[in-house]
N, C-alpha and C positions, 0 to 999 in steps of 0.2 A: 115681652119676656125674652131674655137672652141666656145663652149657655156660657158659663165661665169655667175655665180650666183651673180647678182649685188645688190640686195636689198631684204629686208624682211619687212612685215608689218602685223598687225593683228587688228581685231576688237573684243573686249570682251564685250558682252552685260552687261548692268548695273545691272540687277536683279540677286541677289545671292540666290541660293536655297541650304540651308544648310541641313545637315543630319536630323536636327530636324523636317523639313517639312515632311519627310517620317515617322519619329517616331510618329508624330501627326496623321498619316492617316492609319498605318498598324502596324502589329505585328513585330516590329523590334527595334533596338537600335542603337544609335550612335556608341557604342563600336563594335557591330556586323558588321555594314557597314564599319567602318574604318579598322577592322581586316581583313575582306574579300577582300576589294577593295583598301584601302589606300586613299579613297576619303572622303574629309571633306565637300566640297561644289562644286557646279557646276553653271554655268551661263545660264540663260534662256532669250531668246529673247522675246520682247513684241509681243502681238497679231497683232499689225500693221506692224511688220517687217517680210518680207520674206527672204528666203535664199539669194536672189540676193542683198537685202539691206545690209546684213552682208558682203557679198563679195565685194560690192562697197566700203564700208568704209575701209576694209583692203587694197583693190587695190589702193585707193587714197594715202595711206601712202607709199606703196611700190613704186609707180610711183614717188612720191616726193623724196624719199630717193635714187632712182636710178638716179635722176637728168637728166631725160629725159622728153620731151614733150609727152603727151598722143597720139598725132598724129603720133608719131614714132612707136607705137605699131602695129605690123602687124599680130599678132595671139593672141587670148584669149582662154585659156583652163580653164574650171571650173570643178573640181572634186567634186562630191556631190551625195548623195543618197537620199536627200530631195529637189528635184528641185521645183521651183515655180509652174510649171505645170506638169501634169502626164507624157505626152509624148513629147509635143512640145508647144511652142517654147523652146529651150534649155535655161538654166539659164545663160549660157555664152552670149547668144544673148541679153538677158534682161540687163545683167551687161554692155555690150558694149553700149547699148542705154542709160542707166542711167549715164554712164561716158561720153556720147556724143562723142564716138569714132565711126566714120562712115566708111563704106566700109571695114570692117575687118573680116577676117575669125574667126569664133567663134564656139566652140563646147564643149559639156559636156563629162566628162569621168566618167563612172560608175565602180569603182573598190573598193567601200567601203572604209575601213580604209587605204588601200594602194593607194588611189586615188592620193594623192599629189606626191608620188614617181612615179607613172605612168605618171603624168603630166610632171614631170622633164624629164623623158625618152623621151616622145613625143616631148617636146620643144627642147631638146638636138638634136634629130634627124633632126628636121626641120632646126635648125640653122646650123648644121654641113653639111647639104646637100646644103646649100646656098639659100634655099627657103624663109627663114624668118630671120629677124635681131633682133627684139625685141619682146619677148614673155612674156605676162602677164599670170601667172599661179595662180590659186586660189583654195583653199580647203575651202568650206563653207558648214555649216550644221545647220539646225534647227531640231535637233533630237527630241526635245520635242513634235513634231507633229506626230512622229511615235512610241512613247514609250507608252506601256500599263501600266498605273500607278496603275493597280491592280495586276501586275505581280511582286511579291516580289523579284524574282530572278534576274531581269534585270533592273527594272525601275530606281534604284538609280545610275546606272552606267553612264548615258549619259547626255550630256549638249550641249549647242549651242555655236557657235562662228565661226570665219573665219580667215584665214591667206592667204597672197598673196606674190608673189615674182616676180621679173623681171629677166629673163634670156636674155642676150644679146650676140651678135656675137663679138669675139675678135680674134686677131691673136697672142695674147700672151698665149702661152701654160701654163705658170705658173699660170694663172688665170682660167684655164679650169675646168669644171665639169669633174672629172677624169673617173668615170664609174658609170653606173646604170644597174641593172639587175632586171627584173620583171618576174613573172611567175604566173601560176594558176593551179587549179585542181577542175574542175566542178563536179567530182564525190562526193565531200564532200559538195555539195551545201546546204544540209539540216542542217548542223551544225550551220549556222548563216544566216538567211534570213528573208525577208518580203513578205508574201503572195501576189500574183499578182492580177491583175484585174479580173482574171477568178476564183479566190478563193472566197468561201462563208465566209471565216474567215475575221475578221477585219484586216486591213492592218497595223498591229503593228509588230515591230521587234520580232523575236523568236530566241532563242539561246539555244543550248545544252551546257551548261556552262562547265561541267567537261571535256567533249570530246574536246571542243574548246580549253580549257586551255592547254591540253596535246599537241595537234597538233600545237598550236601557239608557245609554248616554244621550241619544237623540230624544227619547221620550221624557226623561227626567228634566232635561234642559228646556224643552218646549213647554212642559207643564208649568214650570216655575215662571217662565216669561208670561204665560197667559194669566195666571192668578195674580201676579204682580201688576200687570197692565189693567186687569179688571178692577183692581182696588186702588189704582192710581198711586202705587208705591214704588220707591226706588231702593236700591241696595242700602242706602243710608238709613232707611226706616227699619232694617232688620238687625236685631241684636245677635241672634243665633241662627245659623243655617244648619239644620239637622237633617241630613239625608239618610236614607236607608243604608246601613252599614254592611254592604255586600262585598265590596272589593275596593281596595285603596285606589286602583287605577280608574275605576268607575267614578268614585268620589272626586278624585283629582280632576278628571276630565270635565265633569259637570261643574265643579267649583270654578275651574278655569274659564269655561264657556260663559259662566254667569258673572265672572269677575268679582267674586266675593273675596274679601280680605281674609287672611289667615286667622285673624282674631275673631272672625264671625263663624268660621267653619268648625263643626264638631266632628271629631274623629275618635271612635272607640273600636273600630274593626280590628286593630292590632292586638287587643287583649281579649276580645270576646268572639271574634270571627263573625260570621253571618248567622244571626239568630232569628231570621225571618220576622214574623210579626212582633217579636219581642225587641228587635234591634233599636227602633226609634225610642220607645219608652225607656229602655235601659240607657240609651245615650242621653235622654233628657234628665234622667235620674243622676247620671254622672256629673252633669253640669250643675244640678241642684246641690248635690252633696259637696261639690268642690267649691261652692260659692260663686260659680260662674253664671248661674241663672238666678235672677232677682225678680222680685215683685214688679210687675208692669213691663217686663221685657217682652219684645215681640219675637216669637219663634216662627221660623219658616220650615215646615216639615215637607219632605219630598221622598216618595217611595215608589218602588216598581217591583212587581213580582209575577209569579206564575199565574196564568189565566189566558192571556196576559192581563194583569191589572196595574193600575197606577193611580196616584193621587198625591195632592199637595194640600197644605193647610197653613193659614196664617192665624196664629194663636197668641193672644196676650196672656202671659202667665199671671194668674190671679191668686197664686198661693203666697204663703208667708215664708 
């Protein structure tokens, strides 16, 4: 039994927050933001929307495109660092309820920007073991709730959004998710973190930008080299290289190190900003809706996030 990546969907909040919004509020410029990050705008969810609401809308699209009934879903995984509730219930449980999917195993994954890749790994394992047949995975974030809008070094990086996918069991090896590898290093926890409930500091994201940049470029590059070597693959075997959309400078540095062609690279950070666990599925969805992603295409996912966590995946798109 194999796991196949059957569909993709995304929800993009309506409100656009351009660089000018930050220019009007702090000592910065559109040119400075664009040059440092590659970001021109990002999407912001409304006050009435929770992370679960974003995830539900993305999930509905993914379920429809997979051409399955929601009752066939037997596991829901939600990757997020901005859950509806602090500790419980999980956002995945809330999403299950809002989708009216009853008696289903649901849980959250906290791996920051690597969350969606972690979810793919968990879904693949459940399916290949025979325990589950149709897994709904979601990356959803309302990062605007944990951004310090007085912190000039980080606040313009992040946006809101959600992406979702259906992974289903198949006996066709040609449709299978080829490989997923994930790892972590907690000794570097202070590079990118949100102070916890025991902290006297406000619970906003904090990042050591320069140090994080260096570790991210090195880790993302090495991770791809390992998964490609383990699967005897070359750049020519990859149709779409889809890295986590954190910062254009990171994406460019990694892409250049790996020598991918421009037509292979996927870039959405300029219009969505960094949406953490939602960034990769939102980028996949962009490719799908623009006709760039086709049935049988090989995707290479590559992510890095707080934890520190990282992961990569070789996925053949089995959707229509």
